C-alpha positions as CSV (number, residue, x, y, z in Angstrom):
1,M,88.2,108.6,91.6
2,G,90.7,108.7,94.4
3,D,91.3,111.2,97.0
4,V,93.5,114.2,96.1
5,T,96.0,115.7,98.8
6,C,96.9,119.2,98.8
7,A,100.4,118.2,97.9
8,E,99.2,116.4,94.8
9,A,96.9,119.0,93.8
10,R,100.0,121.7,94.0
11,M,102.0,119.4,92.0
12,H,99.3,119.3,89.2
13,F,98.8,123.1,89.4
14,D,102.6,123.9,89.4
15,V,102.6,122.1,85.8
16,Y,100.2,124.7,84.7
17,D,102.1,127.5,86.2
18,F,104.0,128.3,82.8
19,D,105.3,131.7,84.0
20,G,106.3,130.7,87.4
21,T,104.3,133.5,89.2
22,G,102.1,131.0,91.1
23,K,99.1,131.4,89.2
24,V,97.5,129.6,86.3
25,D,95.0,130.4,83.8
26,A,91.5,130.0,85.1
27,G,90.7,128.6,81.5
28,A,93.1,125.7,82.5
29,V,91.2,124.6,85.6
30,G,89.3,121.7,83.7
31,D,92.6,120.3,82.5
32,I,94.2,120.4,85.8
33,I,91.4,118.8,87.5
34,R,91.0,116.1,84.8
35,S,94.8,115.5,85.0
36,M,94.1,114.4,88.4
37,D,91.8,111.6,87.0
38,I,88.8,113.4,88.0
39,P,86.2,113.1,85.2
40,I,84.8,116.5,85.4
41,E,82.7,118.4,82.6
42,N,83.4,122.1,81.5
43,E,80.1,123.0,82.9
44,H,81.0,121.9,86.3
45,V,84.3,123.5,86.3
46,K,82.5,126.8,85.3
47,K,79.9,126.3,88.2
48,H,82.7,126.2,90.7
49,G,84.5,129.2,89.6
50,G,86.6,128.3,86.7
51,T,86.4,129.5,83.2
52,L,86.1,128.0,79.9
53,K,88.0,130.7,78.0
54,K,91.8,130.7,78.2
55,G,93.3,134.3,79.1
56,E,90.3,135.6,81.0
57,K,92.2,135.5,84.4
58,K,94.7,134.0,86.5
59,I,94.1,132.1,89.8
60,T,96.4,131.0,92.8
61,L,96.5,127.8,94.4
62,E,94.3,128.9,97.0
63,E,91.4,129.9,94.6
64,F,92.0,126.6,92.8
65,L,91.6,124.4,95.8
66,P,87.8,125.4,96.4
67,I,87.1,124.9,92.7
68,L,88.7,121.5,92.8
69,S,86.7,120.5,96.2
70,G,83.4,121.6,94.5
71,C,84.2,119.5,91.3
72,K,85.1,116.2,93.3
73,K,81.9,116.5,95.0
74,E,79.8,116.4,91.8
75,K,77.6,113.4,91.5
76,D,76.6,113.8,87.6
77,L,79.9,112.7,85.9
78,G,78.8,109.7,84.3
79,T,80.4,106.5,83.8
80,L,82.6,104.5,81.3
81,A,79.6,102.4,80.5
82,D,77.5,105.4,79.7
83,L,80.1,106.7,77.2
84,M,80.5,103.4,75.5
85,E,76.7,103.4,75.2
86,G,76.5,106.7,73.5
87,L,79.4,105.9,71.3
88,K,77.3,102.9,69.9
89,V,75.5,105.4,68.0
90,Y,78.7,105.9,65.9
91,D,79.4,102.3,64.9
92,K,78.1,102.2,61.6
93,N,79.0,98.7,61.0
94,E,78.4,97.4,64.5
95,N,81.8,96.0,64.8
96,G,83.1,98.1,67.7
97,T,84.6,100.9,65.7
98,M,84.0,104.2,64.4
99,M,85.4,107.0,62.2
100,L,88.5,109.1,63.9
101,A,86.7,112.1,62.4
102,E,83.5,111.5,64.2
103,L,85.4,111.0,67.6
104,V,87.3,114.2,67.1
105,H,84.0,116.2,66.5
106,I,82.6,114.6,69.5
107,C,85.4,115.7,71.7
108,L,86.0,119.1,70.2
109,S,82.1,119.9,70.8
110,M,82.3,118.5,74.6
111,G,85.5,120.4,75.1
112,T,87.6,117.5,75.9
113,L,90.1,118.0,73.1
114,Y,91.9,121.2,72.0
115,L,93.7,121.5,68.5
116,F,96.2,124.2,68.5
C-alpha cells in the first residue's frame, strides 16, 4: 500500500464526481479508496465517516481526505495469504478451484461486489 498524494486522491475522487459538482456520493468512498489500491473494508470506511448506502449524502474532496487518511492508518486489513487461507474452505476438490457462485456470494456478503 503506497503513499497517495493529494493530486492522486483528487484524480480518483473526480472519477466518481458524476455530475461535476465537486461532490461524490458518500456511499462510493470505499470504492474510491479501493481504486487507489488500499485494501479497506466497509466497516473501516464507515468508522472514518463514509457511508455504506448510496444516496444518503454527498461529500467534497476536503471531507474525503480525512476519511482517506484514517483508512490508510488502519492496521487490521488482512493479507493476501489470509484471503487464500479463507478461500480453501470452498475448495471442495482440493485442486485450487472453487465454484463461481460461491465466490460471488462471498463478495456480495463482504460488500466488495455490486450487482446492478
